[in-house]
Each structure stands twice: as C-alpha cells, then as structure tokens.
C-alpha positions in Angstrom: -87.0 -51.3 -7.0 -84.0 -53.0 -8.1 -85.7 -54.6 -10.9 -87.0 -51.5 -11.7 -83.9 -49.8 -12.2 -82.5 -52.3 -14.8 -85.5 -52.0 -17.1 -84.1 -51.6 -21.0 -85.3 -48.8 -23.4 -87.6 -51.3 -24.4 -89.0 -52.1 -21.0 -89.4 -48.5 -20.2 -91.5 -47.7 -23.4 -93.6 -50.8 -22.6 -94.1 -49.4 -18.9 -94.9 -45.6 -20.3 -97.0 -46.7 -22.9 -99.0 -49.1 -20.4 -99.4 -45.9 -18.1 -100.7 -44.0 -21.0 -103.2 -46.2 -22.2 -104.0 -46.6 -19.0 -105.2 -42.6 -18.6 -106.6 -42.9 -22.0 -108.8 -45.9 -20.8 -109.9 -43.8 -17.9 -110.7 -40.6 -20.0 -112.1 -42.2 -22.5 -114.4 -44.8 -20.6 -112.6 -47.6 -22.8 -112.9 -51.2 -21.3 -111.0 -53.0 -23.8 -108.3 -50.3 -23.8 -108.1 -50.7 -20.1 -107.4 -54.5 -20.5 -104.5 -53.8 -22.6 -103.0 -51.1 -20.6 -103.3 -53.4 -17.6 -101.4 -55.9 -19.8 -98.7 -53.7 -21.3 -97.7 -52.1 -17.9 -97.5 -55.3 -16.0 -95.4 -57.4 -18.4 -92.1 -55.1 -17.7 -93.3 -55.0 -13.7 -93.0 -59.0 -14.2 -90.0 -59.2 -16.1 -88.4 -57.0 -13.4 -89.5 -59.4 -10.5 -88.5 -62.6 -12.4 -85.0 -61.3 -13.3 -84.2 -59.7 -9.7 -84.7 -63.3 -8.4 -82.3 -64.8 -10.7 -79.3 -63.2 -8.6 -79.6 -66.2 -6.1 -79.9 -69.0 -8.7 -75.9 -69.2 -9.8 -72.8 -70.1 -8.6 -69.3 -69.8 -10.5 -66.0 -71.7 -10.7 -63.0 -70.9 -13.0 -60.0 -73.4 -13.7 -57.2 -72.4 -15.6 -54.9 -75.1 -17.8 -52.3 -74.7 -17.1 -52.3 -72.0 -14.5 -48.5 -71.1 -15.1 -47.5 -70.8 -18.9 -44.2 -69.5 -20.9 -44.6 -66.2 -22.4 -46.2 -66.4 -25.9 -48.1 -69.4 -25.2 -51.6 -70.1 -24.5 -53.9 -71.2 -21.6 -57.4 -72.5 -21.1 -59.8 -70.7 -19.0 -62.9 -72.9 -18.0 -65.9 -71.3 -16.4 -68.5 -73.5 -14.8 -71.9 -72.0 -14.3 -74.6 -73.9 -12.0 -78.1 -73.0 -11.5 -78.4 -74.2 -8.0 -82.2 -73.6 -7.7 -85.3 -75.5 -9.7 -86.4 -72.6 -11.8 -84.7 -72.2 -15.0 -82.8 -69.1 -16.0 -83.7 -66.5 -18.6 -81.1 -65.2 -21.3 -77.5 -64.8 -20.0 -75.2 -62.3 -21.2 -71.7 -63.7 -19.7 -68.3 -61.3 -19.9 -65.1 -62.5 -17.9 -62.6 -59.7 -17.0 -59.0 -59.7 -18.2 -55.8 -57.5 -18.0 -55.1 -55.6 -21.0 -52.1 -58.0 -21.8 -54.3 -60.9 -22.1 -56.5 -59.6 -24.7 -60.1 -58.5 -25.2 -62.3 -59.4 -22.7 -64.1 -62.3 -23.9 -68.0 -62.1 -24.4 -70.6 -65.5 -24.3 -74.5 -65.6 -24.7 -76.2 -68.6 -22.9 -80.0 -69.0 -23.8 -81.2 -70.7 -21.0 -79.9 -72.9 -17.9 -82.4 -75.6 -16.7 -83.0 -76.2 -13.3 -80.0 -77.7 -11.8 -78.4 -77.4 -14.7 -74.4 -76.5 -15.6 -72.7 -74.8 -18.6 -69.2 -74.9 -19.1 -67.5 -72.4 -21.1 -64.1 -72.5 -22.8 -61.8 -69.4 -24.2 -58.2 -68.8 -24.5 -55.7 -66.2 -22.9 -51.9 -65.3 -24.1 -49.8 -62.7 -23.0 -46.7 -62.4 -25.0 -45.5 -60.1 -21.8 -44.2 -62.0 -18.3 -46.0 -61.2 -15.2 -48.9 -62.2 -12.8 -52.4 -61.9 -14.2 -55.7 -61.3 -12.3 -58.5 -63.0 -14.4 -61.6 -62.1 -13.0 -64.1 -61.4 -11.4 -67.2 -62.6 -13.9 -69.8 -60.2 -14.9 -73.8 -61.3 -15.8 -75.9 -59.8 -17.5 -79.4 -61.1 -17.1 -82.2 -60.6 -19.3 -85.9 -61.7 -19.9 -86.9 -63.5 -23.1 -88.8 -60.1 -24.2 -85.7 -57.9 -23.8 -87.4 -55.7 -21.5 -85.2 -55.7 -18.1 -81.5 -56.4 -18.0 -79.6 -56.9 -14.5 -75.9 -57.0 -13.8 -74.6 -59.2 -11.4 -70.7 -59.8 -10.7 -69.3 -62.8 -9.1 -66.5 -62.1 -6.6 -64.0 -65.0 -7.5 -60.8 -64.4 -9.2 -57.5 -66.5 -10.4 -54.0 -65.5 -11.0 -52.2 -66.8 -14.1 -48.4 -66.6 -14.2 -46.8 -66.0 -17.3 -43.3 -66.7 -16.8 -40.3 -65.9 -18.8 -39.3 -67.7 -22.2 -37.1 -70.7 -21.2 -34.9 -71.7 -24.0 -33.2 -75.5 -24.0 -29.9 -75.5 -23.1 -26.8 -77.9 -24.3 -25.2 -79.5 -21.8 -21.9 -78.6 -20.6 -19.0 -79.2 -18.2 -18.9 -76.0 -16.4 -15.6 -76.8 -14.1 -12.7 -79.4 -13.6 -13.8 -79.4 -9.8 -17.7 -78.6 -9.9 -19.6 -81.1 -12.4 -23.3 -79.4 -12.2 -25.2 -82.1 -10.3 -23.1 -83.1 -7.5 -23.2 -86.6 -8.0 -19.8 -87.8 -8.0 -19.9 -86.3 -4.5 -22.6 -88.0 -3.4 -21.4 -91.6 -4.5 -18.2 -90.7 -2.8 -19.7 -89.9 0.3 -22.0 -93.3 0.1 -19.2 -95.8 -0.2 -17.1 -93.7 2.3 -18.6 -95.9 5.0 -20.7 -94.5 8.3 -17.3 -93.5 10.0 -16.3 -91.0 7.5 -19.7 -89.6 8.0 -19.6 -85.9 9.7 -22.2 -86.2 12.5 -23.9 -83.1 14.5 -26.2 -83.2 17.2 -29.9 -83.8 17.1 -32.3 -80.8 16.7 -35.9 -80.7 16.7 -37.5 -81.7 13.6 -34.5 -83.8 12.1 -35.8 -87.0 10.7 -34.9 -90.1 13.0 -34.0 -92.1 10.3 -30.5 -89.9 9.9 -29.7 -90.9 13.5 -26.2 -91.8 13.4 -26.2 -94.6 16.2 -22.5 -95.2 16.5 -22.0 -91.5 16.9 -24.8 -91.5 19.7 -23.2 -94.1 21.7 -19.7 -92.5 21.5 -21.1 -89.2 22.7 -24.0 -90.2 24.8 -26.5 -88.0 22.8 -28.4 -88.2 19.6 -26.3 -87.6 16.3 -27.8 -87.6 12.7 -25.9 -87.5 9.5 -25.6 -84.0 7.7 -23.6 -85.3 4.8 -26.5 -84.1 2.4 -26.0 -80.3 3.8 -22.1 -80.8 3.6 -21.8 -81.9 -0.6 -24.7 -80.5 -2.0 -23.5 -78.0 -4.8 -24.3 -74.9 -4.4 -24.5 -71.8 -6.7 -25.5 -68.4 -7.1 -27.6 -66.4 -10.2 -26.8 -62.8 -10.4 -29.4 -61.1 -12.4 -28.5 -57.1 -13.6 -32.1 -55.3 -13.4 -30.7 -51.4 -13.5 -32.7 -49.6 -15.7 -29.8 -47.7 -16.8 -27.7 -50.8 -17.8 -30.3 -52.0 -20.4 -31.8 -50.6 -23.9 -35.0 -51.0 -25.5 -38.6 -51.5 -24.9 -41.2 -54.3 -24.8 -40.5 -58.3 -25.5 -37.3 -57.6 -27.3 -35.5 -55.4 -24.9 -32.2 -56.2 -23.6 -34.1 -56.5 -19.6 -36.4 -58.9 -21.1 -33.8 -60.6 -23.1 -31.8 -60.9 -19.8 -34.5 -62.0 -17.7 -35.0 -65.0 -20.4 -31.4 -65.9 -20.0 -31.4 -65.9 -16.4 -34.6 -68.4 -16.2 -33.1 -70.8 -19.2 -29.9 -71.0 -17.0 -31.5 -71.2 -13.4 -33.7 -73.9 -14.8 -30.7 -75.7 -16.8 -28.5 -75.8 -13.7 -31.8 -76.6 -11.2 -32.3 -79.8 -13.6 -28.6 -80.6 -12.8 -29.2 -80.7 -9.3 -27.6 -77.4 -8.1 -28.6 -75.5 -5.3 -29.6 -72.3 -6.8 -29.9 -68.7 -5.2 -31.0 -65.9 -6.9 -29.6 -62.3 -6.6 -30.4 -58.9 -8.0 -28.6 -55.4 -8.0 -31.1 -55.0 -5.1 -30.1 -57.7 -3.1 -30.8 -61.5 -2.5 -34.1 -62.6 -3.6 -36.1 -65.2 -1.6 -36.9 -68.3 -3.7 -39.5 -70.5 -1.9 -39.1 -74.5 -1.1 -41.7 -75.7 -3.8 -38.7 -76.6 -6.3 -35.8 -74.3 -7.2 -37.4 -74.2 -11.1 -41.1 -73.1 -10.6 -39.7 -70.9 -7.3 -37.2 -69.2 -9.9 -39.9 -68.6 -12.8 -42.1 -67.5 -10.3 -40.0 -64.8 -9.0 -38.6 -63.9 -12.6 -42.0 -63.7 -14.1 -42.9 -60.5 -11.7 -39.2 -59.1 -11.5 -39.0 -55.3 -12.9 -36.3 -52.8 -14.0 -34.7 -50.9 -10.5 -33.4 -47.2 -10.6 -30.2 -48.5 -8.6 -27.0 -47.4 -10.6 -24.7 -49.8 -9.0 -24.1 -53.4 -8.8 -23.0 -53.1 -5.0 -25.8 -54.7 -2.9 -25.7 -57.6 -5.8 -22.0 -58.1 -5.5 -22.2 -57.7 -1.5 -24.8 -60.2 -1.7 -22.3 -62.8 -3.5 -19.9 -62.3 -1.2 -22.0 -63.4 1.7 -22.8 -66.4 0.1 -19.4 -67.7 0.8 -19.9 -71.4 -0.5 -20.7 -71.0 -3.8 -18.8 -73.0 -6.1 -20.4 -71.5 -9.1 -21.4 -67.7 -9.9 -23.4 -66.8 -13.2 -24.1 -63.2 -13.9 -26.6 -61.9 -16.4 -25.2 -58.2 -17.1 -26.1 -55.5 -18.8 -24.1 -52.5 -19.2 -21.3 -52.1 -17.0 -18.2 -50.3 -16.7 -14.6 -51.5 -15.8 -15.1 -50.7 -12.1 -18.0 -53.0 -11.6 -16.2 -55.8 -13.4 -13.3 -55.5 -10.8 -15.7 -55.8 -8.1 -17.4 -58.8 -9.9 -13.7 -60.1 -10.8 -12.8 -60.3 -7.0 -15.5 -62.6 -6.3 -13.6 -65.5 -7.8 -11.2 -67.4 -5.8 -9.9 -71.1 -5.6 -11.8 -73.3 -7.7 -15.0 -71.4 -7.9 -16.1 -71.0 -11.4 -17.3 -67.7 -12.9 -19.7 -67.1 -16.1 -20.5 -63.9 -17.1 -23.1 -63.4 -19.7 -23.0 -60.0 -21.0 -25.5 -58.8 -22.8 -24.1 -56.0 -25.8 -26.3 -53.6 -25.2 -24.5 -51.6 -28.2 -26.4 -53.9 -30.3 -29.6 -52.3 -29.2 -28.7 -49.0 -29.9 -25.7 -48.5 -32.2 -23.1 -46.8 -29.5 -19.5 -46.8 -30.1 -19.1 -45.5 -26.4 -21.0 -48.4 -25.0 -19.0 -50.9 -27.0 -16.0 -49.4 -25.9 -16.8 -50.0 -22.3 -17.9 -53.4 -23.2 -14.5 -54.5 -24.0 -13.0 -52.9 -21.1 -14.8 -54.9 -18.7 -14.8 -58.1 -20.8 -10.7 -57.8 -20.6 -11.1 -57.2 -16.8 -13.3 -60.5 -16.2 -11.5 -62.5 -18.8 -8.1 -61.2 -17.3 -9.0 -63.0 -13.7 -10.5 -66.4 -15.0 -14.2 -65.3 -15.7 -15.7 -67.3 -18.8 -17.4 -64.6 -20.7 -20.2 -64.7 -23.1 -21.1 -62.6 -25.4 -24.7 -61.6 -26.1 -25.7 -59.3 -28.9 -29.4 -58.5 -29.8 -31.0 -61.3 -32.1 -28.8 -64.1 -31.1 -30.1 -67.0 -28.9 -28.6 -67.8 -25.4 -28.3 -71.5 -26.7 -25.5 -70.8 -29.4 -23.1 -68.9 -27.1 -23.7 -71.3 -24.2 -21.1 -73.8 -25.3 -18.4 -71.1 -24.6 -19.1 -71.5 -20.8 -17.5 -75.0 -21.0 -14.7 -76.1 -19.2 -11.6 -76.6 -21.0 -8.8 -78.8 -19.7 -5.4 -77.2 -20.1 -2.7 -79.2 -22.3 0.0 -81.3 -20.9 
C-alpha cells in the first residue's frame, strides 16, 4: 500500500491505462490486448513493490569539517550513503535540510548504488550570522528507472554547526604594571621560592597525589597538598553589554554584533596569554565549560542574544562578587553617567579596568547620544579606567593599543 501511494502521475496513468485495456479486452474478446493490458498494469505494481523494499537498504552518516567556524567562513558537509544489502538501489534523489541562514537546501541525484556500495557527497555551507544551526535530517526520494514510483524517506540523524563571532587578531599590549596578562612572572617566582614558601592546604578527595607536600604532611600529621596554582593564577572578567536599548542597527553590522565580536576577540586574546577568564553580561555571570576558555567563550558568544534589560545592575553585581579579578574589560553600548559611576566604583587598588565603549551615535546620527557618551567617558577616565572609543566601521585592532599600561614619567 505504501508503494501504491507513492505512484507518480506517470505510474497512475500506466495503471489506469492497463485497467482500461483490460476491460476492453474482456468486452471485445481480444487476447492480444489482454496481454498488453496485463503488462501495462503490472509494470507500476512491480515498481511499487521494489521501491517499497528500498527503505531498508540505506544507512546515512554526516561529517562536518570543521564543526565550528567563524562567521563568514565555509564548512564542508560530507554525506556518506551506504547500501547495506546485496541488491542495488534505483535512482535516488537526495535533499539535506538546512536552516535559512546556511543557504538553500542542497539536492543531488544518484543514478544507482551497487550492492554493499558506498557514495560520498560533499557540499559547502556558510553563514554570515553567528549561532548554532541544525543540519539534517536527510531526505531521500527513491524512484524506479521508469519514473513510475517515487517514495520519500527521511533519516533521523542531525548535526550541529556552531558559527562563532568574528575574532579579530589584537596586537600584544601591556595592560598593567602589576599584571602582565599571562601570570608567567608570578609562576616563576613561586617556583624559585622553594617548598618552604608554598602555602599548603589539607588533602581533599580527588586531589592529585603528585601535589602532596611531604614536609607539611610530616609537620601537621595529615596529608597536605600545594595550592600555588590556585593562589597565583591570574584572573580577569569580561563584561558584555547585551541590552537591546543600548545598541543600534540590525544584522551583522549592528552595534550589538560588533560588541559580540569585540568581546570574542578580547576574550580569545587574553585566554591565549594565560588569563583565567569569566564572562559576565547584564543578565549576570555566564557559565563557561572546562573544555578550554577560548572554545567555551566562543560557543557561549555564538548563541548570546540581546536582552530586554534596561540596566547594568546585575552585571555590575556579578563583577563585584568576583572579588579577586585583576583585570576587568567591559564592552559597552550606550550607557548613562549613573551606570558609568557604578562601573567606576569596581576599580580599586592595582586592578586594571578597560572599557571598550561603542559610539552608538555613529550608527545613528544623534547628538544626544554623543553628549551622554562624553559624560560616561569622563566618569570612567576620572577613576582610572582606560576607555577605548569604537565608532562604526573602525576595527578593534586599531584602538586596542590605547589600553596599554603607560608608565608615569619620573
């Protein structure tokens, strides 16, 4: 019955013609016409039976290379079809399912796959929009050589393509006189200080036995382990302003997308220098996995969306709770002097504060926004923050050197 429902217009025409010829043969008593009628009617029925069995013959696998790409870059999708039986297939019409941002659905025609045969098909996808996109499932239309039957089958396997924000290479800069970005000098000083200067703590379930500090173990009568890694790891925080009212424009060139790209570029740059980084938005802290700061940050920023919040209060509170951050980098949209004052109070002691302020007035010619930008900038610079002005059409790499630590003259 499944095969009969899959009859094409040609198949239905053959079947109708066969039955019509069969009736005429009975009424007219023409035996030759009867043979022709049986042949015409049996042909689509046999094709339907053969095609209906093909649903059990194919297996499908999909491979993405790479599975994570930067916005505007290509990824190659490889489809692997295998005929797992000893019978060859008929004509196959293949269509993979893509989301709109990845382009039109690719379609292919395979004439025949022999018994135990394998076919691989490649096609490319590209998205100018970041996000996590589902590819699949694969749909196959199976036809017979005469075009009498067409049967649609759909596999269940899907894959995900992660399109990350554009990462702009940044020049190396010295962000602080006390914090160099990688923590290497602090690590070397600990290593050269000797075991007596290491602050141990009690052993906890799961600690590496290679970190046991035997001298302290003998002194306290219980297992003690070194904790210099936690003590001396450089830490920083990255604040991304995702508030919808704080940004202007639409699409990949909007101020929000520029802010996301800037946050990704700064985060990857600092992570490569060895900084233990955490991500905070106006909605609060964002969870980063343990698979590597760079990849985890990019995966998180790939799916971040604008919020309806109108205040940075939750983000500032999350930064304040961090406590031991030696560096805070804030990527900001339009902010007012009160919000700038709340950010300014986060800086204390030797902590370094860098604010990348998007000049949203350059996305819409608004003098009121210009005045508010100047007021907020004055508040931050007055408390020691380093402010980088980022207008529309300007690369972050050109303004990033302004974040460098400048030693005061003697």
